[in-house]
C-alpha positions, 0 to 999 in steps of 0.5 A, spaced: 837 380 565 833 380 572 828 385 574 828 388 581 822 392 583 822 397 589 816 400 591 817 406 596 811 406 601 815 409 607 811 416 607 806 419 612 802 422 608 801 429 612 795 431 607 791 426 609 790 428 615 789 421 618 792 416 623 793 411 617 799 410 612 797 413 606 799 407 602 793 403 606 788 408 604 784 405 599 781 405 591 775 400 590 776 398 598 783 396 596 789 399 599 793 404 594 799 399 595 796 393 593 794 396 587 802 397 585 804 390 587 798 388 582 800 392 576 807 388 577 803 381 576 804 381 569 811 383 570 816 378 569 820 380 576 825 376 580 824 381 586 820 385 589 822 390 595 817 395 599 821 400 603 817 402 608 817 406 615 811 409 618 806 405 621 810 399 618 807 394 622 800 396 620 803 397 613 806 389 613 800 386 617 795 390 611 799 386 605 800 379 606 804 377 601 810 372 602 814 374 596 815 381 598 822 383 601 820 388 606 826 394 608 825 399 613 827 406 612 827 408 619 829 415 617 824 419 612 830 423 609 828 423 601 827 418 596 834 417 594 835 415 601 829 410 601 832 407 595 838 407 598 836 402 603 833 396 598 840 397 594 843 392 599 838 387 597 839 387 589 844 384 584 849 388 580 846 385 574 839 387 575 834 392 572 831 396 577 824 398 577 822 404 582 815 405 584 811 409 589 806 406 593 801 412 592 800 411 584 794 406 584 792 407 577 799 405 574 798 399 569 803 393 568 803 395 560 806 401 561 812 399 566 814 393 561 815 399 555 819 403 560 823 397 562 824 395 555 826 402 553 831 402 559 837 397 557 843 398 561 841 406 562 836 410 565 829 410 563 824 416 565 816 415 566 814 423 565 807 426 563 804 432 561 800 436 565 796 442 565 796 444 572 803 441 574 803 444 581 807 440 586 811 436 581 817 436 579 819 439 572 823 435 566 828 440 564 830 438 557 836 442 552 835 445 546 835 438 542 830 436 546 834 431 551 833 430 558 838 434 563 835 434 569 829 434 574 828 440 578 822 439 584 817 444 584 820 447 591 827 448 587 824 451 581 824 458 578 819 462 575 821 460 568 822 452 570 815 453 573 812 454 566 814 447 564 808 442 563 812 436 563 813 433 570 816 427 573 811 421 575 818 419 579 817 412 576 823 410 573 828 404 571 835 403 571 841 398 571 842 397 578 850 398 578 849 405 575 844 406 580 848 404 586 854 409 584 849 415 583 846 414 590 852 415 593 853 421 590 847 424 592 847 430 597 841 434 600 843 441 598 835 443 597 829 446 599 827 440 603 834 438 605 832 431 603 836 426 598 832 426 592 832 420 587 831 425 581 837 427 582 841 421 579 838 424 572 843 429 572 848 425 574 847 421 568 848 426 563 854 428 567 856 421 566 854 421 559 849 416 560 842 417 555 836 419 559 830 416 556 824 419 557 817 415 556 811 420 556 805 416 558 799 420 555 794 418 560 796 423 566 791 420 570 795 413 569 801 416 573 796 420 578 800 421 585 795 421 591 797 426 597 790 428 599 783 426 600 781 430 593 786 426 590 784 419 592 777 421 590 779 423 583 783 416 583 777 413 585 773 416 580 778 414 574 778 407 577 771 406 577 770 408 569 775 404 567 772 398 570 765 400 568 767 401 561 770 394 561 764 391 562 760 395 557 765 393 552 764 386 554 757 387 553 753 388 559 748 394 560 749 399 565 743 404 565 747 409 569 754 407 568 757 413 572 753 411 578 755 404 579 761 402 583 766 396 582 770 394 588 773 387 586 772 382 580 766 382 577 764 377 571 758 377 568 754 373 562 751 375 556 745 380 557 745 382 563 742 389 565 744 393 571 740 399 574 743 405 577 747 406 584 748 398 584 755 396 588 759 390 587 764 388 592 769 383 593 768 376 587 761 377 584 760 372 578 753 374 575 750 368 569 746 370 563 740 374 562 740 377 569 737 384 571 739 387 577 735 393 579 737 400 582 741 401 589 742 394 590 748 391 593 752 384 592 758 382 595 762 376 594 756 372 591 754 367 585 748 369 581 745 364 576 742 365 569 735 369 569 735 372 575 731 378 577 734 382 583 729 388 584 731 394 588 735 395 594 736 388 595 743 386 598 746 379 597 752 377 601 757 371 601 751 367 598 749 363 592 742 364 588 740 359 583 737 360 576 731 363 574 730 366 582 726 373 584 729 376 589 726 383 592 725 389 592 728 390 599 731 383 600 737 381 604 740 375 602 745 374 608 752 369 608 751 362 607 745 362 604 744 358 598 738 358 593 736 353 588 732 355 581 725 358 581 726 361 589 722 367 590 724 371 595 720 377 596 720 385 599 723 385 607 725 378 607 732 376 611 735 369 609 741 367 613 745 360 613 740 356 610 738 352 604 732 353 600 730 348 595 727 350 588 720 353 587 720 355 594 717 362 596 717 367 602 715 373 599 714 378 605 716 380 612 720 374 614 726 371 617 729 365 615 736 363 619 740 356 620 735 352 616 734 347 611 728 349 606 725 343 601 722 344 594 715 347 593 715 350 600 710 357 601 712 361 607 707 366 609 708 373 611 711 374 618 714 368 618 720 366 623 725 361 625 727 362 632 734 360 632 737 363 637 736 362 644 740 368 647 746 363 648 746 358 642 743 357 635 739 351 632 737 348 626 729 348 623 728 343 618 722 344 613 720 339 608 717 339 601 711 342 599 709 344 606 705 350 607 707 355 613 701 360 615 702 368 616 704 370 623 708 363 624 714 362 629 718 356 629 722 355 634 728 351 633 730 346 633 724 344 630 723 339 624 716 340 619 714 334 615 713 333 608 706 336 605 705 339 613 700 345 613 702 350 619 696 355 621 697 362 621 699 365 628 701 359 630 708 358 635 711 351 633 715 348 639 715 341 637 716 336 630 710 336 625 709 330 622 708 330 614 701 331 611 698 334 617 695 340 619 698 344 626 696 350 630 697 352 637 692 358 638 688 359 645 681 360 644 678 367 642 674 370 647 671 377 648 672 381 654 666 386 655 667 392 659 674 392 658 677 400 657 683 402 654 688 406 659 688 413 658 694 418 659 693 421 666 
């Protein structure tokens, strides 16, 4: 049987108090809707439909997936109406899985179980909550069979005491769903067409409603306000750090580490507190990362030490390098093995060959640096003339003295020495000493200016 998935993503989300569509608010820097779509990737679905409405152009632009069939809900008249908009795209021989764009923690395994349970009827995902405020309640008869769902605003005092709630997620035979949707009315407190009313219709038609209780209530958490968004972020991050620890990574303060994306770690990796990973990050064996570092979309080789407060962004760091503290490795930087980059050093769009040291207060940009080079404190490659950028090339075994400016385009030959305090504007030959200093002099009877 075919599986058609409908994700409802048309709501405004007024309680978020935002101009942005609710489903584009993020968990781990990824839109909530994208998390829900990812949960379906493990399912063998034939069709993915997203019903959009509020800020629709923004939603479609943010979720760039050619496999999605987009259906516009011009008027938001309730969840039943939203599903109805998508039914013209669905074959009667399908099982329809209905999801919500604001439940980013849902897991594919749970959805597969729900689909398997549905058969040619209706399977409903429920959960138990200590505080079910705002959720529709599951109404069962004395035998425990599900009879209906009552929305919170329509529930009486006795029904409000029920702890089993509707998550909104369900799987149902398409031909049955189509008939029930045609029989919905909006005679309720919200004057909306509730999808939940199909449960009572199924019972009336003697179609068994098969509940699946999700034991992890956090998995089906819906996001309606900023606090719930923060709660979901906490749960997501807890899941991610637990995965890393179970895979053998040492996290010295796991609750402080943030993983936004895909983090892959080798053996015996140690990560300090308040480290943030964004995008795709690959870390080799025996790497130590100090506290308060940020690593974005980068590859870190084995035996690397990254000391505190360092930033590595879209870069490649070779084996046995030492970075930091307070280093910044910017996009398109490539460090070969055994490179040392020290405190307050910034490297951008440069390749640094093996065993080179740049240990203090320097900027290396748009450069090709050889192996065994020593770059002294305060050295700057002057790569930008205000309009264009130029390259600096430094050969092997070069010694660059402190407080040197290398004005690109310029090339320094192998084995050359640049005297401290020099401004180099012309190419330097191999194995020479280059310096550019004015003769030191003293001015007698000079007085320092004073305030009037």
